[in-house]
N, CA, C and O atoms as a MOPAC input file, in Angstrom:
PM7 MOZYME 1SCF
protein

 N     25.38500 1   -11.50300 1    23.21000 1
 C     25.11500 1   -11.91400 1    21.84100 1
 C     23.71900 1   -11.47800 1    21.41600 1
 O     23.54900 1   -10.92400 1    20.33000 1
 N     22.72500 1   -11.71900 1    22.25400 1
 C     21.35200 1   -11.35600 1    21.89700 1
 C     21.19700 1    -9.84800 1    21.80900 1
 O     20.42700 1    -9.35600 1    20.98400 1
 N     21.91600 1    -9.10400 1    22.64600 1
 C     21.80100 1    -7.64700 1    22.58300 1
 C     22.41400 1    -7.10500 1    21.29600 1
 O     21.95000 1    -6.09700 1    20.76300 1
 N     23.45600 1    -7.76900 1    20.79400 1
 C     24.06800 1    -7.34600 1    19.53900 1
 C     23.09100 1    -7.54500 1    18.38000 1
 O     22.98600 1    -6.69000 1    17.50100 1
 N     22.39300 1    -8.65100 1    18.37700 1
 C     21.41100 1    -8.92300 1    17.32300 1
 C     20.26300 1    -7.92100 1    17.40700 1
 O     19.80100 1    -7.41300 1    16.38600 1
 N     19.80500 1    -7.64100 1    18.62600 1
 C     18.72100 1    -6.67000 1    18.78100 1
 C     19.15400 1    -5.28200 1    18.31900 1
 O     18.36900 1    -4.55300 1    17.71100 1
 N     20.39500 1    -4.92000 1    18.60500 1
 C     20.89400 1    -3.61900 1    18.16600 1
 C     20.98600 1    -3.55000 1    16.65100 1
 O     20.67000 1    -2.52100 1    16.05400 1
 N     21.41500 1    -4.63300 1    16.03000 1
 C     21.48900 1    -4.66200 1    14.55900 1
 C     20.10400 1    -4.55000 1    13.93800 1
 O     19.91000 1    -3.82000 1    12.96600 1
 N     19.16000 1    -5.26000 1    14.49200 1
 C     17.78400 1    -5.20000 1    13.98000 1
 C     17.21700 1    -3.80200 1    14.17400 1
 O     16.56800 1    -3.26400 1    13.27800 1
 N     17.45900 1    -3.21300 1    15.34000 1
 C     16.95900 1    -1.85800 1    15.60100 1
 C     17.60800 1    -0.84700 1    14.65900 1
 O     16.93100 1     0.04000 1    14.14000 1
 N     18.91000 1    -0.97600 1    14.43600 1
 C     19.60000 1    -0.06700 1    13.53400 1
 C     19.08000 1    -0.20700 1    12.10800 1
 O     18.84800 1     0.79100 1    11.42500 1
 N     18.90100 1    -1.43300 1    11.66500 1
 C     18.41800 1    -1.65300 1    10.29900 1
 C     16.98900 1    -1.15100 1    10.13100 1
 O     16.65300 1    -0.61000 1     9.07700 1
 N     16.14300 1    -1.31600 1    11.13700 1
 C     14.77000 1    -0.82100 1    11.01800 1
 C     14.74400 1     0.70300 1    11.00000 1
 O     13.92100 1     1.28800 1    10.29600 1
 N     15.62100 1     1.36100 1    11.75500 1
 C     15.69300 1     2.82200 1    11.69900 1
 C     16.19200 1     3.30000 1    10.34000 1
 O     15.69500 1     4.29500 1     9.81300 1
 N     17.16400 1     2.60400 1     9.77500 1
 C     17.64400 1     2.94400 1     8.43800 1
 C     16.52400 1     2.77500 1     7.42400 1
 O     16.34200 1     3.62300 1     6.55100 1
 N     15.77500 1     1.68600 1     7.53500 1
 C     14.65700 1     1.44300 1     6.62100 1
 C     13.60400 1     2.54800 1     6.74000 1
 O     13.11600 1     3.04800 1     5.72600 1
 N     13.25400 1     2.93000 1     7.96800 1
 C     12.24600 1     3.97500 1     8.15200 1
 C     12.72900 1     5.31900 1     7.60600 1
 O     11.95800 1     6.04300 1     6.97600 1
 N     13.98500 1     5.65200 1     7.83900 1
 C     14.52500 1     6.90300 1     7.32200 1
 C     14.52100 1     6.91000 1     5.78800 1
 O     14.14600 1     7.90200 1     5.16400 1
 N     14.93700 1     5.80400 1     5.20000 1
 C     14.92900 1     5.70900 1     3.72400 1
 C     13.50700 1     5.75000 1     3.17500 1
 O     13.28300 1     6.29400 1     2.09300 1
 N     12.55400 1     5.19300 1     3.89100 1
 C     11.16400 1     5.22400 1     3.44900 1
 C     10.60900 1     6.64100 1     3.48200 1
 O      9.89400 1     7.04500 1     2.56600 1
 N     10.92800 1     7.39700 1     4.52100 1
 C     10.47700 1     8.78900 1     4.59300 1
 C     11.09900 1     9.60500 1     3.46000 1
 O     10.41300 1    10.40400 1     2.82200 1
 N     12.38700 1     9.40700 1     3.21000 1
 C     13.03800 1    10.08500 1     2.09000 1
 C     12.37500 1     9.67400 1     0.77800 1
 O     12.15800 1    10.51000 1    -0.09900 1
 N     12.05500 1     8.39600 1     0.64500 1
 C     11.39100 1     7.89900 1    -0.56100 1
 C     10.00100 1     8.48300 1    -0.75200 1
 O      9.58000 1     8.71200 1    -1.88700 1
 N      9.27500 1     8.73000 1     0.34300 1
 C      7.95700 1     9.36200 1     0.23400 1
 C      8.08200 1    10.76100 1    -0.35900 1
 O      7.29500 1    11.14200 1    -1.22600 1
 N      9.05200 1    11.51700 1     0.10000 1
 C      9.25900 1    12.84900 1    -0.45600 1
 C      9.66400 1    12.77600 1    -1.93000 1
 O      9.18200 1    13.55800 1    -2.75000 1
 N     10.54000 1    11.84300 1    -2.25800 1
 C     10.96600 1    11.69000 1    -3.64900 1
 C      9.77800 1    11.31300 1    -4.52900 1
 O      9.59700 1    11.88200 1    -5.60500 1
 N      8.97300 1    10.36200 1    -4.08000 1
 C      7.82100 1     9.92000 1    -4.87400 1
 C      6.82900 1    11.05500 1    -5.06900 1
 O      6.27000 1    11.21000 1    -6.15500 1
 N      6.60400 1    11.85000 1    -4.02900 1
 C      5.65200 1    12.95500 1    -4.16600 1
 C      6.15400 1    13.98100 1    -5.17000 1
 O      5.39800 1    14.42300 1    -6.03400 1
 N      7.41700 1    14.36200 1    -5.06500 1
 C      7.92000 1    15.39700 1    -5.96000 1
 C      8.12100 1    14.90000 1    -7.39000 1
 O      8.00700 1    15.68300 1    -8.33300 1
 N      8.41300 1    13.63800 1    -7.56200 1
 C      8.58800 1    13.11700 1    -8.92300 1
 C      7.24300 1    12.83900 1    -9.58900 1
 O      7.05500 1    13.15900 1   -10.76300 1
 N      6.31400 1    12.25000 1    -8.85300 1
 C      5.06800 1    11.79700 1    -9.46800 1
 C      3.89200 1    12.75600 1    -9.31200 1
 O      3.00000 1    12.75900 1   -10.16000 1
 N      3.86200 1    13.57500 1    -8.25100 1
 C      2.64600 1    14.32200 1    -7.95100 1
 C      2.81400 1    15.82900 1    -7.86500 1
 O      1.83900 1    16.55300 1    -8.07000 1
 N      3.99700 1    16.33000 1    -7.57300 1
 C      4.16800 1    17.76000 1    -7.36500 1
 C      3.91900 1    18.51700 1    -8.66200 1
 O      4.48400 1    18.18800 1    -9.70400 1
 N      3.06400 1    19.53500 1    -8.58500 1
 C      2.72900 1    20.40600 1    -9.70600 1
 C      2.08600 1    19.65400 1   -10.86700 1
 O      2.21100 1    20.07000 1   -12.01900 1
 N      1.40600 1    18.56100 1   -10.57600 1
 C      0.68200 1    17.80300 1   -11.59900 1
 C     -0.79600 1    18.17900 1   -11.52000 1
 O     -1.38400 1    18.20900 1   -10.43900 1
 N     -1.37000 1    18.45800 1   -12.65300 1
 C     -2.78900 1    18.80300 1   -12.69700 1
 C     -3.63300 1    17.55200 1   -12.81600 1
 O     -3.28800 1    16.62500 1   -13.54800 1
 N     -4.72500 1    17.53200 1   -12.10300 1
 C     -5.69300 1    16.44100 1   -12.15700 1
 C     -6.96000 1    17.01900 1   -12.75600 1
 O     -7.66900 1    17.78500 1   -12.10300 1
 N     -7.24500 1    16.65900 1   -13.98900 1
 C     -8.41600 1    17.18900 1   -14.65000 1
 C     -9.66300 1    16.48500 1   -14.15300 1
 O     -9.67500 1    15.26900 1   -13.96500 1
 N    -10.69700 1    17.25500 1   -13.94700 1
 C    -11.95500 1    16.73900 1   -13.42100 1
 C    -12.81700 1    16.32900 1   -14.61400 1
 O    -13.24200 1    17.18900 1   -15.38600 1
 N    -13.08400 1    15.02800 1   -14.77700 1
 C    -13.78700 1    14.58500 1   -15.98700 1
 C    -15.27300 1    14.91000 1   -16.00800 1
 O    -15.83900 1    15.08700 1   -17.08700 1
 N    -15.92400 1    14.99400 1   -14.85000 1
 C    -17.36100 1    15.21600 1   -14.81300 1
 C    -17.63400 1    16.71900 1   -14.70900 1
 O    -17.58300 1    17.29600 1   -13.62300 1
 N    -17.91800 1    17.33400 1   -15.83500 1
 C    -18.13500 1    18.77900 1   -15.84100 1
 C    -19.54700 1    19.16200 1   -15.44000 1
 O    -19.82800 1    20.34900 1   -15.27600 1
 N    -20.44700 1    18.19900 1   -15.27500 1
 C    -21.81300 1    18.51500 1   -14.88100 1
 C    -21.87100 1    19.07800 1   -13.46900 1
 O    -22.83600 1    19.75100 1   -13.10600 1
 N    -20.84600 1    18.80700 1   -12.67200 1
 C    -20.82100 1    19.35000 1   -11.31500 1
 C    -20.62000 1    20.86100 1   -11.31400 1
 O    -20.82900 1    21.52500 1   -10.29900 1
 N    -20.21900 1    21.38800 1   -12.44300 1
 C    -19.93400 1    22.82400 1   -12.51100 1
 C    -20.99800 1    23.58800 1   -13.28800 1
 O    -20.75100 1    24.71400 1   -13.72000 1
 N    -22.17900 1    22.99500 1   -13.47500 1
 C    -23.34200 1    23.63100 1   -14.10000 1
 C    -23.03200 1    24.09800 1   -15.51400 1
 O    -23.29800 1    25.24500 1   -15.87300 1
 N    -22.48600 1    23.23200 1   -16.28300 1
 C    -22.22600 1    23.56600 1   -17.68000 1
 C    -21.03500 1    22.78900 1   -18.19500 1
 O    -20.35900 1    22.08500 1   -17.44600 1
 N    -20.78900 1    22.92700 1   -19.48200 1
 C    -19.68200 1    22.19500 1   -20.07800 1
 C    -18.34200 1    22.83100 1   -19.78000 1
 O    -17.33400 1    22.12800 1   -19.70000 1
 N    -18.30400 1    24.13300 1   -19.61400 1
 C    -17.04600 1    24.82400 1   -19.35400 1
 C    -17.24700 1    25.84500 1   -18.24500 1
 O    -18.36800 1    26.26900 1   -17.96600 1
 N    -16.17100 1    26.22100 1   -17.63400 1
 C    -16.19700 1    27.27300 1   -16.62200 1
 C    -15.61100 1    28.52000 1   -17.25800 1
 O    -14.58500 1    28.45700 1   -17.93600 1
 N    -16.24800 1    29.62400 1   -17.04500 1
 C    -15.72100 1    30.87800 1   -17.56100 1
 C    -14.65300 1    31.37900 1   -16.59700 1
 O    -14.93800 1    31.69900 1   -15.44300 1
 N    -13.44000 1    31.44000 1   -17.08400 1
 C    -12.32200 1    31.91800 1   -16.27500 1
 C    -11.76400 1    33.17000 1   -16.93900 1
 O    -10.97200 1    33.09400 1   -17.87900 1
 N    -12.17900 1    34.29000 1   -16.44700 1
 C    -11.76300 1    35.58600 1   -16.99000 1
 C    -12.08000 1    35.68800 1   -18.48000 1
 O    -11.26800 1    36.17700 1   -19.26500 1
 N    -13.24000 1    35.23300 1   -18.84800 1
 C    -13.67300 1    35.34800 1   -20.22300 1
 C    -13.15300 1    34.26700 1   -21.15400 1
 O    -13.42800 1    34.31600 1   -22.35300 1
 N    -12.41200 1    33.29300 1   -20.64400 1
 C    -11.85100 1    32.22000 1   -21.46700 1
 C    -12.44900 1    30.89500 1   -21.00300 1
 O    -12.57100 1    30.65400 1   -19.80200 1
 N    -12.82000 1    30.04100 1   -21.94700 1
 C    -13.31700 1    28.72400 1   -21.57900 1
 C    -12.16300 1    27.88900 1   -21.03100 1
 O    -11.14500 1    27.71600 1   -21.70100 1
 N    -12.32000 1    27.37500 1   -19.82600 1
 C    -11.25300 1    26.59500 1   -19.20500 1
 C    -11.81900 1    25.28600 1   -18.67800 1
 O    -12.94600 1    25.23900 1   -18.18600 1
 N    -11.03400 1    24.23000 1   -18.78400 1
 C    -11.42100 1    22.94000 1   -18.23100 1
 C    -11.01600 1    22.94500 1   -16.75900 1
 O     -9.88400 1    23.30500 1   -16.43600 1
 N    -11.91000 1    22.55700 1   -15.87100 1
 C    -11.58000 1    22.60000 1   -14.44000 1
 C    -10.55000 1    21.53300 1   -14.05900 1
 O    -10.57300 1    20.41700 1   -14.57800 1
 N     -9.67200 1    21.88700 1   -13.16800 1
 C     -8.66700 1    20.95800 1   -12.67900 1
 C     -8.29600 1    21.33300 1   -11.25300 1
 O     -8.66300 1    22.39400 1   -10.74800 1
 N     -7.57400 1    20.44900 1   -10.63700 1
 C     -6.98100 1    20.72000 1    -9.33100 1
 C     -5.61300 1    20.06900 1    -9.31300 1
 O     -5.34100 1    19.14400 1   -10.07900 1
 N     -4.75200 1    20.56200 1    -8.43000 1
 C     -3.41300 1    19.99200 1    -8.34100 1
 C     -3.43200 1    18.72300 1    -7.50200 1
 O     -4.24600 1    18.58000 1    -6.58900 1
 N     -2.52700 1    17.80200 1    -7.82100 1
 C     -2.40400 1    16.57200 1    -7.04900 1
 C     -1.90300 1    16.90900 1    -5.64300 1
 O     -1.09800 1    17.82300 1    -5.46500 1
 N     -2.37700 1    16.17800 1    -4.66800 1
 C     -2.02100 1    16.42300 1    -3.27000 1
 C     -1.35400 1    15.17500 1    -2.68800 1
 O     -1.40100 1    14.10800 1    -3.30100 1
 N     -0.73100 1    15.29800 1    -1.50700 1
 C     -0.20100 1    14.09200 1    -0.85500 1
 C     -1.28600 1    13.04100 1    -0.58400 1
 O     -1.00200 1    11.84400 1    -0.57000 1
 N     -2.50700 1    13.48700 1    -0.37100 1
 C     -3.60800 1    12.54100 1    -0.18800 1
 C     -3.82200 1    11.67200 1    -1.41700 1
 O     -4.14100 1    10.48900 1    -1.29800 1
 N     -3.64800 1    12.25700 1    -2.60400 1
 C     -3.75500 1    11.47800 1    -3.83800 1
 C     -2.66500 1    10.42200 1    -3.89900 1
 O     -2.90500 1     9.29900 1    -4.34300 1
 N     -1.46900 1    10.78100 1    -3.45400 1
 C     -0.36000 1     9.82700 1    -3.47400 1
 C     -0.65700 1     8.64900 1    -2.54700 1
 O     -0.47200 1     7.49500 1    -2.93600 1
 N     -1.11500 1     8.92900 1    -1.32400 1
 C     -1.39000 1     7.84500 1    -0.38700 1
 C     -2.55800 1     6.98700 1    -0.85200 1
 O     -2.56900 1     5.78100 1    -0.60200 1
 N     -3.53400 1     7.57900 1    -1.51800 1
 C     -4.65500 1     6.79900 1    -2.04900 1
 C     -4.17700 1     5.89800 1    -3.19000 1
 O     -4.62900 1     4.76000 1    -3.31700 1
 N     -3.26900 1     6.40500 1    -4.01100 1
 C     -2.76800 1     5.62700 1    -5.14100 1
 C     -1.85500 1     4.47700 1    -4.71700 1
 O     -1.66100 1     3.53300 1    -5.48400 1
 N     -1.29500 1     4.54000 1    -3.51400 1
 C     -0.41300 1     3.46600 1    -3.06000 1
 C     -1.12400 1     2.12500 1    -2.98800 1
 O     -0.50000 1     1.07600 1    -3.15000 1
 N     -2.41900 1     2.15600 1    -2.74600 1
 C     -3.17400 1     0.91300 1    -2.59200 1
 C     -4.08300 1     0.64300 1    -3.76900 1
 O     -4.98400 1    -0.19100 1    -3.67900 1
 N     -3.85900 1     1.34000 1    -4.88100 1
 C     -4.63500 1     1.08100 1    -6.09500 1
 C     -3.77000 1     0.29300 1    -7.07200 1
 O     -2.68000 1    -0.16000 1    -6.72400 1
 N     -4.25400 1     0.13800 1    -8.27000 1
 C     -3.52000 1    -0.60800 1    -9.27500 1
 C     -2.23200 1     0.06500 1    -9.71400 1
 O     -1.30000 1    -0.61100 1   -10.14900 1
 N     -2.16400 1     1.39000 1    -9.60500 1
 C     -0.97100 1     2.13300 1   -10.01000 1
 C      0.03100 1     2.26000 1    -8.86400 1
 O      1.01400 1     2.99000 1    -8.98500 1
 N     -0.20100 1     1.57600 1    -7.77900 1
 C      0.63800 1     1.72200 1    -6.60200 1
 C      2.02100 1     1.12500 1    -6.72100 1
 O      2.92400 1     1.52800 1    -5.98800 1
 N      2.21700 1     0.18100 1    -7.61600 1
 C      3.53200 1    -0.45900 1    -7.74100 1
 C      4.61600 1     0.54500 1    -8.11900 1
 O      5.72600 1     0.50000 1    -7.59100 1
 N      4.29100 1     1.43500 1    -9.02200 1
 C      5.25200 1     2.46300 1    -9.43200 1
 C      5.59700 1     3.37000 1    -8.24400 1
 O      6.76200 1     3.71500 1    -8.04500 1
 N      4.60600 1     3.74800 1    -7.47200 1
 C      4.85000 1     4.59600 1    -6.29800 1
 C      5.68500 1     3.86700 1    -5.25900 1
 O      6.59800 1     4.45100 1    -4.67500 1
 N      5.38300 1     2.60000 1    -5.02500 1
 C      6.15300 1     1.83800 1    -4.03900 1
 C      7.60300 1     1.69200 1    -4.47700 1
 O      8.50800 1     1.72200 1    -3.64200 1
 N      7.83200 1     1.53400 1    -5.77100 1
 C      9.21100 1     1.43700 1    -6.25400 1
 C      9.96600 1     2.74300 1    -6.01500 1
 O     11.13500 1     2.71900 1    -5.63100 1
 N      9.31200 1     3.87600 1    -6.23600 1
 C      9.94700 1     5.15600 1    -5.93700 1
 C     10.21500 1     5.30800 1    -4.44700 1
 O     11.25700 1     5.82900 1    -4.04900 1
 N      9.27700 1     4.85300 1    -3.62500 1
 C      9.43200 1     5.00400 1    -2.17700 1
 C     10.57000 1     4.13400 1    -1.65000 1
 O     11.32800 1     4.56400 1    -0.78000 1
 N     10.69300 1     2.92600 1    -2.16500 1
 C     11.70500 1     2.00500 1    -1.65700 1
 C     13.05200 1     2.11700 1    -2.35900 1
 O     14.00500 1     1.45300 1    -1.95400 1
 N     13.15400 1     2.93200 1    -3.39100 1
 C     14.40900 1     3.08200 1    -4.12300 1
 C     15.57400 1     3.54000 1    -3.24700 1
 O     16.66500 1     2.99100 1    -3.39700 1
 N     15.41500 1     4.51500 1    -2.33800 1
 C     16.56000 1     4.89600 1    -1.50100 1
 C     17.09000 1     3.73400 1    -0.65600 1
 O     18.30200 1     3.59800 1    -0.48700 1
 N     16.20500 1     2.90400 1    -0.13000 1
 C     16.65100 1     1.77000 1     0.67600 1
 C     17.35600 1     0.73000 1    -0.19600 1
 O     18.38400 1     0.18000 1     0.19900 1
 N     16.80400 1     0.46100 1    -1.38500 1
 C     17.44800 1    -0.48700 1    -2.29900 1
 C     18.82500 1     0.01500 1    -2.71400 1
 O     19.77500 1    -0.76500 1    -2.78600 1
 N     18.93800 1     1.30000 1    -2.98400 1
 C     20.22600 1     1.87600 1    -3.38100 1
 C     21.23100 1     1.78600 1    -2.23400 1
 O     22.39800 1     1.46200 1    -2.45300 1
 N     20.78200 1     2.07000 1    -1.02000 1
 C     21.67100 1     1.97000 1     0.14300 1
 C     22.13000 1     0.53000 1     0.35000 1
 O     23.30400 1     0.29500 1     0.63600 1
 N     21.23500 1    -0.42400 1     0.21200 1
 C     21.61700 1    -1.83800 1     0.35200 1
 C     22.61700 1    -2.24300 1    -0.72900 1
 O     23.54900 1    -3.00300 1    -0.46300 1
 N     22.42900 1    -1.74200 1    -1.93200 1
 C     23.34900 1    -2.05100 1    -3.02400 1
 C     24.74500 1    -1.49900 1    -2.73300 1
 O     25.74100 1    -2.19600 1    -2.92100 1
 N     24.81500 1    -0.25800 1    -2.28000 1
 C     26.11000 1     0.35400 1    -1.95300 1
 C     26.76400 1    -0.37700 1    -0.78400 1
 O     27.97100 1    -0.62100 1    -0.80500 1
 N     25.98700 1    -0.72700 1     0.22500 1
 C     26.54500 1    -1.45600 1     1.36900 1
 C     27.05800 1    -2.83000 1     0.95900 1
 O     28.06400 1    -3.29100 1     1.49700 1
 N     26.38900 1    -3.49400 1     0.01900 1
 C     26.87000 1    -4.81200 1    -0.41400 1
 C     28.16700 1    -4.68600 1    -1.21000 1
 O     29.04500 1    -5.54200 1    -1.10700 1
 N     28.28700 1    -3.62800 1    -1.99800 1
 C     29.54300 1    -3.41300 1    -2.72800 1
 C     30.67700 1    -3.14500 1    -1.74800 1
 O     31.76100 1    -3.71100 1    -1.89200 1
 N     30.44800 1    -2.29500 1    -0.75800 1
 C     31.47700 1    -2.00700 1     0.24500 1
 C     31.86000 1    -3.27400 1     0.99800 1
 O     33.04100 1    -3.51500 1     1.24800 1
 N     30.87200 1    -4.08500 1     1.36000 1
 C     31.14000 1    -5.33100 1     2.08600 1
 C     31.99100 1    -6.27300 1     1.23400 1
 O     32.94500 1    -6.87000 1     1.73200 1
 N     31.64500 1    -6.41000 1    -0.06200 1
 C     32.39200 1    -7.34400 1    -0.90700 1
 C     33.82400 1    -6.86300 1    -1.14300 1
 O     34.74200 1    -7.68100 1    -1.19500 1
 N     34.03100 1    -5.56100 1    -1.28500 1
 C     35.38000 1    -5.03200 1    -1.45300 1
 C     36.19500 1    -5.28700 1    -0.19000 1
 O     37.35400 1    -5.69500 1    -0.27000 1
 N     35.60100 1    -5.05000 1     0.96600 1
 C     36.30400 1    -5.31400 1     2.22500 1
 C     36.59800 1    -6.79900 1     2.40200 1
 O     37.65900 1    -7.15900 1     2.91000 1
 N     35.68200 1    -7.66100 1     1.99400 1
 C     35.90700 1    -9.10200 1     2.11300 1
 C     37.04300 1    -9.56100 1     1.19800 1
 O     37.83800 1   -10.42100 1     1.57700 1
 N     37.11700 1    -8.99900 1     0.01600 1
 C     38.21100 1    -9.35100 1    -0.90100 1
 C     39.55500 1    -8.84800 1    -0.38300 1
 O     40.57000 1    -9.52400 1    -0.55500 1
 N     39.58100 1    -7.69400 1     0.23700 1
 C     40.82700 1    -7.16100 1     0.78100 1
 C     41.31700 1    -7.98700 1     1.96400 1
 O     42.52400 1    -8.17200 1     2.12100 1
 N     40.41000 1    -8.48800 1     2.79800 1
 C     40.80000 1    -9.28500 1     3.96300 1
 C     41.40900 1   -10.62500 1     3.56200 1
 O     42.35100 1   -11.10100 1     4.19700 1
 N     40.87000 1   -11.22700 1     2.51300 1
 C     41.31800 1   -12.56900 1     2.11400 1
 C     42.42500 1   -12.53000 1     1.06400 1
 O     42.73500 1   -13.55700 1     0.45900 1
 N     42.99800 1   -11.41400 1     0.85000 1
 C     44.07300 1   -11.31300 1    -0.14200 1
 C     45.31500 1   -11.99200 1     0.37200 1
 O     45.76900 1   -11.68900 1     1.47500 1
 N     45.89300 1   -12.92600 1    -0.41400 1
 C     47.09600 1   -13.62500 1     0.05100 1
 C     48.29500 1   -12.66800 1     0.06100 1
 O     48.38300 1   -11.75400 1    -0.75900 1
 N     49.19600 1   -12.89300 1     0.98800 1
 C     50.38700 1   -12.01600 1     1.03300 1
 C     51.24200 1   -12.21100 1    -0.20500 1
 O     51.37300 1   -13.32200 1    -0.71700 1
 N     51.81400 1   -11.13100 1    -0.67300 1
 C     52.65700 1   -11.21200 1    -1.86900 1
 C     54.06400 1   -11.67300 1    -1.48000 1
 O     54.56900 1   -11.28600 1    -0.42600 1
 N     54.71600 1   -12.51400 1    -2.33700 1
 C     56.05700 1   -13.04600 1    -1.98300 1
 C     57.16800 1   -12.03300 1    -2.14000 1
 O     58.33000 1   -12.34500 1    -1.87900 1

């Protein structure tokens, strides 16, 4: 009996970890991939604008996975955590629907 419970807990924790890793990739590509982060302090670049091939350009850099992990523990982290945990929530929802359908089929009274 105890080994069955331990196996269930181990299986559920592996499912949770797998869904979390999938959620990290989803959150990065939805929220951070190919997003520009404009640098507000232009004094670091010795002037108001940077000359980029003869055109005035505002300096920026692309968002990185490091930005995502830093944002997880800031005020904007709730949105990221929801994206990360969405695959697990969706899997739990589907599993509960399957369980309820199976439970209704088992308790169906025989037809006369």
